[in-house]
C-alpha positions in Angstrom: 0.0 0.0 -0.2 1.1 3.3 -0.6 0.5 7.0 0.1 0.3 9.3 -2.4 -2.0 11.5 -4.9 -4.7 9.3 -6.6 -6.5 9.3 -10.1 -9.6 8.4 -11.1 -10.2 4.6 -11.2 -7.6 3.7 -8.4 -8.5 1.1 -6.0 -7.8 2.3 -2.6 -7.6 1.1 1.2 -9.5 3.2 3.6 -8.6 2.4 7.1 -11.0 2.2 10.5 -12.1 5.1 11.9 -11.9 7.5 9.1 -14.4 10.1 8.3 -16.1 10.2 5.2 -18.6 12.8 4.0 -21.2 12.9 1.4 -21.8 16.1 -0.5 -24.3 17.0 -3.3 -22.7 15.3 -6.4 -24.1 18.6 -8.3 -22.0 21.1 -6.3 -18.6 22.5 -7.3 -15.8 20.1 -6.4 -15.1 22.1 -3.3 -17.1 20.6 -0.2 -20.4 21.9 0.6 -22.5 21.3 3.2 -22.7 17.5 4.0 -25.7 15.3 3.4 -24.2 12.7 5.4 -21.1 11.9 7.6 -19.7 8.4 8.6 -16.8 7.1 10.4 -15.7 3.8 9.1 -16.3 0.7 11.6 -13.6 -1.3 9.6 -11.1 -1.0 6.6 -12.9 -0.6 3.4 -11.9 -0.7 -0.2 -12.9 2.1 -2.4 -12.5 3.2 -6.0 -11.5 7.0 -6.6 -14.1 9.1 -8.8 -12.4 12.3 -8.6 -8.8 13.1 -7.7 -7.4 15.4 -5.1 -8.6 19.1 -5.0 -7.3 22.1 -3.2 -9.2 21.1 -0.2 -7.1 17.9 0.2 -10.1 15.7 -0.4 -10.7 12.9 -3.0 -13.9 11.4 -4.1 -14.3 7.6 -3.8 -17.2 5.2 -4.2 -17.3 2.9 -1.2 -20.0 1.1 0.5 -22.8 2.1 -2.2 -22.2 6.0 -2.0 -19.5 8.4 -3.3 -17.9 10.0 -0.4 -15.3 13.0 0.0 -12.4 11.5 2.1 -9.3 13.1 3.2 -6.3 12.3 0.6 -4.0 11.5 3.7 -6.2 8.4 4.8 -6.3 7.0 1.2 -3.8 4.1 0.4 -3.1 2.9 -3.2 -3.6 -0.8 -3.6 -1.8 -2.6 -6.2 -2.3 -6.2 -7.8 0.4 -7.9 -5.6 -0.3 -6.7 -2.1 -2.8 -8.1 0.2 -4.5 -6.2 3.2 
């Protein structure tokens, strides 16, 4: 697993106890008023739908929704490593 910038389509590991924010997808790419906030109960896998913005967040599809997650909490997965 590696920490770094992520691009659309990257598979990422999201650790336990990470705050994920669901924002209006029609809004601009900066964070808006959250529709829903959740903290992960266990590690999760997600797919990056949009890369990092000046806010330090990336949008990630995980657990059936698109979430804004702090870039520093996302770890890239490649095909040769296991969790």
